MMTF fields as JSON, N, C-alpha, C and O atoms, coordinates in Angstrom:
{
  "mmtfVersion": "1.0.0",
  "mmtfProducer": "UNKNOWN",
  "numBonds": 359,
  "numAtoms": 360,
  "numGroups": 90,
  "numChains": 1,
  "numModels": 1,
  "chainsPerModel": [1],
  "groupsPerChain": [90],
  "chainIdList": ["A"],
  "bondAtomList": [4, 2, 8, 6, 12, 10, 16, 14, 20, 18, 24, 22, 28, 26, 32, 30, 36, 34, 40, 38, 44, 42, 48, 46, 52, 50, 56, 54, 60, 58, 64, 62, 68, 66, 72, 70, 76, 74, 80, 78, 84, 82, 88, 86, 92, 90, 96, 94, 100, 98, 104, 102, 108, 106, 112, 110, 116, 114, 120, 118, 124, 122, 128, 126, 132, 130, 136, 134, 140, 138, 144, 142, 148, 146, 152, 150, 156, 154, 160, 158, 164, 162, 168, 166, 172, 170, 176, 174, 180, 178, 184, 182, 188, 186, 192, 190, 196, 194, 200, 198, 204, 202, 208, 206, 212, 210, 216, 214, 220, 218, 224, 222, 228, 226, 232, 230, 236, 234, 240, 238, 244, 242, 248, 246, 252, 250, 256, 254, 260, 258, 264, 262, 268, 266, 272, 270, 276, 274, 280, 278, 284, 282, 288, 286, 292, 290, 296, 294, 300, 298, 304, 302, 308, 306, 312, 310, 316, 314, 320, 318, 324, 322, 328, 326, 332, 330, 336, 334, 340, 338, 344, 342, 348, 346, 352, 350, 356, 354],
  "bondOrderList": [1, 1, 1, 1, 1, 1, 1, 1, 1, 1, 1, 1, 1, 1, 1, 1, 1, 1, 1, 1, 1, 1, 1, 1, 1, 1, 1, 1, 1, 1, 1, 1, 1, 1, 1, 1, 1, 1, 1, 1, 1, 1, 1, 1, 1, 1, 1, 1, 1, 1, 1, 1, 1, 1, 1, 1, 1, 1, 1, 1, 1, 1, 1, 1, 1, 1, 1, 1, 1, 1, 1, 1, 1, 1, 1, 1, 1, 1, 1, 1, 1, 1, 1, 1, 1, 1, 1, 1, 1],
  "groupList": [{"groupName": "MET", "atomNameList": ["N", "CA", "C", "O"], "elementList": ["N", "C", "C", "O"], "formalChargeList": [0, 0, 0, 0], "bondAtomList": [1, 0, 2, 1, 3, 2], "bondOrderList": [1, 1, 2], "singleLetterCode": "M", "chemCompType": "L-PEPTIDE LINKING"}, {"groupName": "LYS", "atomNameList": ["N", "CA", "C", "O"], "elementList": ["N", "C", "C", "O"], "formalChargeList": [0, 0, 0, 0], "bondAtomList": [1, 0, 2, 1, 3, 2], "bondOrderList": [1, 1, 2], "singleLetterCode": "K", "chemCompType": "L-PEPTIDE LINKING"}, {"groupName": "THR", "atomNameList": ["N", "CA", "C", "O"], "elementList": ["N", "C", "C", "O"], "formalChargeList": [0, 0, 0, 0], "bondAtomList": [1, 0, 2, 1, 3, 2], "bondOrderList": [1, 1, 2], "singleLetterCode": "T", "chemCompType": "L-PEPTIDE LINKING"}, {"groupName": "ASN", "atomNameList": ["N", "CA", "C", "O"], "elementList": ["N", "C", "C", "O"], "formalChargeList": [0, 0, 0, 0], "bondAtomList": [1, 0, 2, 1, 3, 2], "bondOrderList": [1, 1, 2], "singleLetterCode": "N", "chemCompType": "L-PEPTIDE LINKING"}, {"groupName": "ILE", "atomNameList": ["N", "CA", "C", "O"], "elementList": ["N", "C", "C", "O"], "formalChargeList": [0, 0, 0, 0], "bondAtomList": [1, 0, 2, 1, 3, 2], "bondOrderList": [1, 1, 2], "singleLetterCode": "I", "chemCompType": "L-PEPTIDE LINKING"}, {"groupName": "ALA", "atomNameList": ["N", "CA", "C", "O"], "elementList": ["N", "C", "C", "O"], "formalChargeList": [0, 0, 0, 0], "bondAtomList": [1, 0, 2, 1, 3, 2], "bondOrderList": [1, 1, 2], "singleLetterCode": "A", "chemCompType": "L-PEPTIDE LINKING"}, {"groupName": "GLU", "atomNameList": ["N", "CA", "C", "O"], "elementList": ["N", "C", "C", "O"], "formalChargeList": [0, 0, 0, 0], "bondAtomList": [1, 0, 2, 1, 3, 2], "bondOrderList": [1, 1, 2], "singleLetterCode": "E", "chemCompType": "L-PEPTIDE LINKING"}, {"groupName": "LEU", "atomNameList": ["N", "CA", "C", "O"], "elementList": ["N", "C", "C", "O"], "formalChargeList": [0, 0, 0, 0], "bondAtomList": [1, 0, 2, 1, 3, 2], "bondOrderList": [1, 1, 2], "singleLetterCode": "L", "chemCompType": "L-PEPTIDE LINKING"}, {"groupName": "SER", "atomNameList": ["N", "CA", "C", "O"], "elementList": ["N", "C", "C", "O"], "formalChargeList": [0, 0, 0, 0], "bondAtomList": [1, 0, 2, 1, 3, 2], "bondOrderList": [1, 1, 2], "singleLetterCode": "S", "chemCompType": "L-PEPTIDE LINKING"}, {"groupName": "GLN", "atomNameList": ["N", "CA", "C", "O"], "elementList": ["N", "C", "C", "O"], "formalChargeList": [0, 0, 0, 0], "bondAtomList": [1, 0, 2, 1, 3, 2], "bondOrderList": [1, 1, 2], "singleLetterCode": "Q", "chemCompType": "L-PEPTIDE LINKING"}, {"groupName": "TYR", "atomNameList": ["N", "CA", "C", "O"], "elementList": ["N", "C", "C", "O"], "formalChargeList": [0, 0, 0, 0], "bondAtomList": [1, 0, 2, 1, 3, 2], "bondOrderList": [1, 1, 2], "singleLetterCode": "Y", "chemCompType": "L-PEPTIDE LINKING"}, {"groupName": "ASP", "atomNameList": ["N", "CA", "C", "O"], "elementList": ["N", "C", "C", "O"], "formalChargeList": [0, 0, 0, 0], "bondAtomList": [1, 0, 2, 1, 3, 2], "bondOrderList": [1, 1, 2], "singleLetterCode": "D", "chemCompType": "L-PEPTIDE LINKING"}, {"groupName": "VAL", "atomNameList": ["N", "CA", "C", "O"], "elementList": ["N", "C", "C", "O"], "formalChargeList": [0, 0, 0, 0], "bondAtomList": [1, 0, 2, 1, 3, 2], "bondOrderList": [1, 1, 2], "singleLetterCode": "V", "chemCompType": "L-PEPTIDE LINKING"}, {"groupName": "HIS", "atomNameList": ["N", "CA", "C", "O"], "elementList": ["N", "C", "C", "O"], "formalChargeList": [0, 0, 0, 0], "bondAtomList": [1, 0, 2, 1, 3, 2], "bondOrderList": [1, 1, 2], "singleLetterCode": "H", "chemCompType": "L-PEPTIDE LINKING"}, {"groupName": "ARG", "atomNameList": ["N", "CA", "C", "O"], "elementList": ["N", "C", "C", "O"], "formalChargeList": [0, 0, 0, 0], "bondAtomList": [1, 0, 2, 1, 3, 2], "bondOrderList": [1, 1, 2], "singleLetterCode": "R", "chemCompType": "L-PEPTIDE LINKING"}, {"groupName": "GLY", "atomNameList": ["N", "CA", "C", "O"], "elementList": ["N", "C", "C", "O"], "formalChargeList": [0, 0, 0, 0], "bondAtomList": [1, 0, 2, 1, 3, 2], "bondOrderList": [1, 1, 2], "singleLetterCode": "G", "chemCompType": "PEPTIDE LINKING"}, {"groupName": "PRO", "atomNameList": ["N", "CA", "C", "O"], "elementList": ["N", "C", "C", "O"], "formalChargeList": [0, 0, 0, 0], "bondAtomList": [1, 0, 2, 1, 3, 2], "bondOrderList": [1, 1, 2], "singleLetterCode": "P", "chemCompType": "L-PEPTIDE LINKING"}, {"groupName": "TRP", "atomNameList": ["N", "CA", "C", "O"], "elementList": ["N", "C", "C", "O"], "formalChargeList": [0, 0, 0, 0], "bondAtomList": [1, 0, 2, 1, 3, 2], "bondOrderList": [1, 1, 2], "singleLetterCode": "W", "chemCompType": "L-PEPTIDE LINKING"}, {"groupName": "PHE", "atomNameList": ["N", "CA", "C", "O"], "elementList": ["N", "C", "C", "O"], "formalChargeList": [0, 0, 0, 0], "bondAtomList": [1, 0, 2, 1, 3, 2], "bondOrderList": [1, 1, 2], "singleLetterCode": "F", "chemCompType": "L-PEPTIDE LINKING"}],
  "groupTypeList": [0, 1, 2, 3, 2, 4, 5, 6, 5, 1, 3, 3, 7, 8, 9, 7, 4, 10, 9, 7, 6, 5, 11, 6, 12, 4, 13, 7, 2, 14, 13, 15, 1, 16, 12, 5, 12, 0, 7, 8, 6, 5, 3, 10, 9, 1, 7, 2, 14, 9, 9, 5, 3, 7, 10, 16, 5, 4, 9, 9, 17, 14, 8, 9, 7, 11, 12, 11, 8, 15, 7, 2, 6, 2, 6, 7, 3, 5, 5, 14, 9, 5, 8, 9, 15, 14, 11, 18, 8, 17],
  "groupIdList": [1, 2, 3, 4, 5, 6, 7, 8, 9, 10, 11, 12, 13, 14, 15, 16, 17, 18, 19, 20, 21, 22, 23, 24, 25, 26, 27, 28, 29, 30, 31, 32, 33, 34, 35, 36, 37, 38, 39, 40, 41, 42, 43, 44, 45, 46, 47, 48, 49, 50, 51, 52, 53, 54, 55, 56, 57, 58, 59, 60, 61, 62, 63, 64, 65, 66, 67, 68, 69, 70, 71, 72, 73, 74, 75, 76, 77, 78, 79, 80, 81, 82, 83, 84, 85, 86, 87, 88, 89, 90],
  "secStructList": [7, 3, 3, 3, 3, 2, 2, 2, 2, 2, 2, 6, 2, 2, 2, 2, 2, 2, 2, 2, 2, 6, 6, 7, 7, 3, 3, 3, 3, 3, 6, 6, 3, 3, 3, 3, 3, 3, 7, 7, 2, 2, 2, 2, 2, 2, 2, 2, 2, 2, 2, 2, 2, 2, 2, 2, 2, 2, 2, 2, 2, 2, 2, 6, 1, 7, 7, 7, 7, 1, 7, 7, 2, 2, 2, 2, 2, 2, 2, 2, 2, 2, 1, 7, 7, 7, 7, 7, 7, 7],
  "xCoordList": [-7.001, -7.593, -8.942, -9.155, -9.987, -11.386, -12.08, -11.905, -12.859, -13.329, -14.984, -15.474, -15.687, -17.136, -17.382, -16.527, -18.526, -19.247, -19.725, -19.803, -20.079, -20.671, -22.139, -22.605, -22.812, -24.303, -24.098, -24.87, -23.111, -22.884, -22.659, -23.307, -21.827, -21.448, -22.92, -23.247, -23.595, -24.813, -25.781, -26.44, -25.885, -26.675, -26.252, -27.089, -24.965, -24.369, -23.446, -22.386, -23.888, -22.992, -22.656, -21.489, -23.639, -23.466, -22.367, -21.521, -22.543, -21.604, -20.125, -19.146, -19.966, -18.628, -18.143, -16.931, -18.987, -18.339, -17.707, -16.665, -18.307, -17.718, -16.461, -15.5, -16.362, -15.046, -14.067, -12.917, -14.554, -13.349, -12.974, -11.852, -13.838, -13.5, -12.41, -11.672, -12.412, -11.593, -10.24, -9.481, -10.075, -8.761, -8.689, -7.593, -9.75, -9.739, -9.917, -10.566, -9.396, -9.63, -10.526, -10.357, -11.342, -12.289, -12.334, -12.791, -11.849, -11.996, -13.347, -13.976, -13.815, -15.058, -14.856, -14.0, -15.7, -15.513, -16.834, -17.841, -16.757, -17.754, -17.526, -16.567, -18.311, -18.047, -16.743, -15.97, -16.422, -15.105, -13.931, -12.795, -14.055, -12.901, -12.866, -13.949, -11.781, -11.631, -11.891, -11.326, -12.682, -13.092, -12.943, -12.904, -12.859, -12.794, -12.266, -12.346, -11.781, -11.275, -12.071, -12.205, -12.527, -12.986, -12.086, -11.562, -11.976, -10.989, -11.586, -12.422, -11.137, -11.567, -11.166, -10.291, -11.71, -11.203, -9.865, -9.196, -9.469, -8.205, -7.175, -6.16, -7.339, -6.489, -6.28, -5.177, -7.485, -7.457, -6.695, -5.982, -6.864, -5.849, -4.404, -3.412, -4.372, -2.897, -2.221, -1.003, -2.833, -2.416, -2.275, -1.235, -3.066, -2.967, -1.824, -1.115, -1.658, -0.494, 0.881, 1.826, 0.867, 2.118, 2.237, 3.317, 1.241, 1.366, 1.864, 2.783, 1.234, 1.653, 3.217, 3.929, 3.678, 5.061, 6.003, 7.198, 5.431, 6.328, 6.971, 8.2, 6.459, 6.977, 8.171, 9.247, 7.947, 9.074, 10.35, 11.494, 10.071, 11.341, 11.949, 13.178, 11.292, 11.846, 12.748, 13.9, 12.316, 12.863, 14.045, 15.016, 13.996, 15.243, 16.193, 17.34, 15.839, 16.803, 17.452, 18.622, 16.711, 17.288, 18.274, 19.29, 17.973, 18.8, 20.285, 21.302, 20.201, 21.445, 22.231, 23.401, 21.831, 22.503, 23.487, 23.197, 24.598, 25.545, 24.933, 24.851, 24.478, 23.815, 24.687, 24.276, 25.993, 26.92, 27.369, 28.044, 27.013, 27.39, 28.634, 29.252, 29.21, 30.36, 30.31, 31.295, 29.028, 28.761, 28.233, 27.422, 28.592, 28.13, 26.857, 26.721, 25.876, 24.518, 24.894, 24.271, 25.598, 25.936, 26.192, 25.619, 27.025, 27.2, 26.122, 26.071, 25.304, 23.962, 22.983, 22.228, 23.089, 22.104, 22.631, 21.811, 23.823, 24.398, 24.055, 23.715, 24.242, 23.889, 22.455, 22.108, 21.66, 20.288, 19.916, 19.166, 20.416, 19.999, 20.65, 20.096, 21.789, 22.314, 21.628, 21.745, 20.874, 20.159, 18.992, 18.329, 18.849, 17.767, 16.386, 15.549, 16.142, 14.785, 14.127, 14.765, 12.883, 12.236, 11.098, 10.373, 10.958, 9.63, 8.593, 8.863, 7.237, 6.267, 5.043, 4.93, 4.063, 2.782, 1.611, 1.842, 0.421, -0.669, -1.278, -2.283],
  "yCoordList": [-14.47, -13.59, -14.018, -15.082, -13.203, -13.546, -13.088, -11.915, -13.842, -13.559, -13.723, -14.72, -12.873, -12.988, -12.635, -12.003, -13.033, -12.568, -11.351, -11.008, -10.599, -9.194, -9.354, -8.498, -10.462, -10.758, -11.155, -10.722, -11.895, -12.141, -10.904, -10.606, -10.131, -8.706, -7.812, -7.246, -7.816, -6.947, -7.645, -6.899, -8.998, -9.49, -9.385, -9.431, -9.246, -9.38, -8.288, -8.444, -7.049, -5.898, -5.537, -5.269, -5.518, -5.222, -6.152, -5.727, -7.502, -8.37, -8.148, -8.237, -7.907, -7.588, -6.308, -6.185, -5.292, -4.06, -4.388, -3.838, -5.193, -5.653, -6.291, -5.898, -7.34, -7.99, -6.87, -6.847, -6.007, -4.924, -4.025, -3.541, -3.885, -3.186, -3.907, -3.325, -5.115, -6.186, -6.434, -7.382, -5.43, -5.25, -6.458, -6.788, -6.989, -7.719, -7.117, -6.078, -7.693, -7.168, -8.175, -9.391, -7.683, -8.539, -8.359, -7.347, -9.366, -9.393, -9.67, -10.633, -8.892, -9.22, -9.744, -9.273, -10.8, -11.478, -11.167, -10.754, -11.397, -11.602, -12.576, -12.429, -13.701, -14.79, -15.388, -15.717, -15.558, -16.037, -15.073, -15.542, -14.05, -13.256, -12.036, -11.577, -11.588, -10.528, -9.178, -8.824, -8.484, -7.25, -6.087, -4.994, -6.093, -5.027, -5.34, -6.543, -4.657, -5.093, -4.01, -2.806, -4.721, -3.646, -3.749, -4.769, -2.369, -2.5, -1.415, -0.587, -1.488, -0.435, 0.997, 1.249, 1.947, 3.201, 3.584, 4.505, 2.802, 2.87, 2.372, 3.046, 1.234, 0.657, 1.557, 1.737, 2.123, 3.069, 4.338, 4.889, 4.777, 6.157, 5.639, 6.322, 4.492, 4.084, 3.822, 3.989, 3.439, 3.388, 4.844, 5.126, 5.603, 6.954, 7.733, 8.519, 7.51, 8.271, 7.802, 8.555, 6.402, 5.758, 6.345, 6.76, 6.366, 6.891, 8.389, 8.82, 9.086, 10.553, 10.6, 11.462, 9.743, 9.726, 9.336, 9.605, 8.57, 7.579, 8.742, 8.782, 9.52, 10.494, 11.339, 11.419, 11.948, 12.77, 11.829, 12.219, 10.555, 9.661, 9.334, 9.321, 9.09, 8.914, 9.977, 9.709, 11.245, 12.492, 12.778, 13.408, 12.354, 12.371, 11.511, 11.912, 10.129, 9.392, 9.548, 9.186, 10.124, 10.545, 11.566, 11.564, 12.693, 13.74, 13.283, 13.972, 12.15, 11.511, 10.715, 10.461, 10.328, 9.626, 10.534, 11.694, 9.958, 10.42, 10.049, 8.909, 11.292, 10.851, 11.195, 10.991, 11.753, 12.044, 10.757, 9.948, 10.544, 9.439, 9.532, 8.502, 10.868, 10.94, 10.961, 11.034, 10.883, 11.025, 12.387, 12.925, 12.95, 14.088, 13.869, 12.757, 14.732, 14.706, 14.162, 13.127, 14.494, 14.026, 12.548, 11.829, 12.042, 10.711, 9.87, 8.745, 10.237, 9.661, 9.671, 8.733, 10.697, 10.687, 9.678, 8.897, 9.611, 8.64, 6.985, 6.071, 6.907, 5.589, 5.207, 4.083, 6.139, 6.031, 5.692, 4.742, 6.434, 6.24, 4.857, 4.243, 4.334, 3.043, 1.942, 0.816, 2.192, 0.884, 0.231, 0.905, -0.789, -1.584, -1.238, -1.126, -1.056, -1.1, -2.452, -3.449, -2.525, -3.935, -4.053, -3.103, -5.215, -5.511, -5.522, -5.993, -4.977, -5.073, -5.009, -4.366, -5.781, -5.976, -6.028, -6.529, -5.558, -5.647, -6.875, -7.274],
  "zCoordList": [9.942, 9.064, 8.849, 8.268, 9.312, 9.214, 8.036, 7.707, 7.329, 6.069, 6.082, 6.612, 5.576, 5.591, 4.09, 3.469, 3.516, 2.264, 2.575, 3.755, 1.639, 1.652, 2.262, 3.013, 1.905, 2.346, 4.134, 4.989, 4.384, 5.869, 6.465, 7.469, 5.989, 6.665, 6.826, 7.869, 5.766, 5.736, 6.835, 7.559, 6.977, 7.883, 9.375, 10.277, 9.591, 11.037, 11.268, 11.875, 10.729, 10.783, 12.25, 12.536, 13.203, 14.483, 15.235, 16.021, 14.843, 15.531, 14.84, 15.581, 13.669, 12.993, 13.548, 13.725, 13.858, 14.487, 15.953, 16.307, 16.674, 17.825, 17.687, 18.349, 16.806, 16.236, 15.9, 16.338, 15.152, 14.71, 16.004, 16.152, 16.753, 18.077, 18.95, 19.745, 18.717, 19.438, 18.702, 18.904, 17.826, 17.115, 15.915, 15.462, 15.517, 14.388, 13.005, 12.884, 12.003, 10.682, 9.867, 9.952, 9.192, 8.393, 6.836, 6.305, 6.191, 4.678, 4.207, 4.648, 3.352, 2.652, 1.298, 0.55, 0.941, -0.354, -1.123, -0.549, -2.472, -3.435, -4.339, -5.096, -4.438, -5.323, -4.916, -5.816, -3.74, -3.213, -3.622, -3.555, -3.948, -4.404, -3.214, -2.854, -2.693, -1.828, -2.433, -3.468, -1.833, -2.49, -1.569, -2.134, -0.351, 0.654, 2.011, 2.261, 2.905, 4.249, 5.202, 4.984, 6.242, 7.346, 8.512, 8.96, 8.99, 10.178, 11.189, 10.829, 12.339, 13.301, 13.123, 12.295, 13.807, 13.466, 14.047, 13.58, 15.146, 15.728, 14.837, 14.661, 14.246, 13.188, 11.94, 11.423, 11.49, 10.468, 10.783, 9.945, 11.996, 12.197, 12.408, 12.157, 12.844, 12.824, 11.628, 11.589, 10.657, 9.272, 8.709, 8.114, 8.831, 8.104, 8.832, 8.202, 10.144, 10.759, 10.214, 9.982, 10.034, 9.373, 7.94, 7.522, 7.289, 5.727, 5.84, 5.144, 6.703, 6.773, 7.126, 6.611, 7.93, 8.499, 7.558, 7.688, 6.388, 5.56, 4.659, 4.71, 3.994, 2.998, 3.62, 3.028, 4.803, 5.215, 5.558, 5.324, 6.131, 6.353, 5.008, 4.94, 4.021, 2.648, 2.335, 1.992, 2.424, 1.924, 2.9, 2.481, 4.135, 4.947, 4.626, 4.429, 4.521, 4.06, 2.738, 2.614, 1.601, 0.415, 0.562, -0.133, 1.673, 1.714, 2.32, 2.238, 2.861, 3.531, 2.401, 2.69, 1.3, 0.372, -0.479, -0.774, -0.828, -1.675, -3.03, -3.487, -3.655, -5.117, -6.131, -7.273, -5.971, -6.974, -7.629, -6.992, -8.885, -9.627, -10.166, -10.434, -10.417, -10.969, -12.687, -13.422, -13.062, -14.529, -14.919, -14.166, -15.951, -16.481, -17.181, -17.692, -17.305, -17.845, -19.287, -19.522, -20.161, -21.394, -21.365, -22.183, -20.466, -20.242, -19.901, -20.399, -19.166, -18.519, -19.888, -20.142, -20.61, -21.715, -22.733, -23.216, -23.086, -24.114, -23.6, -24.351, -22.179, -21.802, -21.945, -22.31, -21.658, -21.669, -23.163, -23.391, -24.146, -25.6, -26.044, -26.957, -25.455, -26.017, -25.444, -25.928, -24.386, -23.879, -24.762, -25.55, -24.614, -25.464, -25.206, -26.101, -23.888, -23.468, -23.432, -23.771, -23.037, -23.019, -23.904, -24.198, -24.315, -25.081, -24.068, -22.963, -24.356, -23.708, -24.514, -25.558, -23.911, -24.7, -23.658, -22.558, -23.936, -23.044, -23.425, -22.838]
}
């Protein structure tokens, strides 16, 4: 994983673009913390295609599941009301 500060990236943008075209991914940091990722157009297109194909794949998988739990709506509501829930605080 290649890492550069934002200032280094600004000063060496042309060089970084060549590295991106060579199929590298570059992580940008500010004050030592990761804030952004640079990737080639080809890698970006690959990610967006995968994302576009993910939802239909999930829908197809769900349609193949046997979702009948054998419980009626009344039984489900009673079980939900009886549950304790969780303690939560910000």
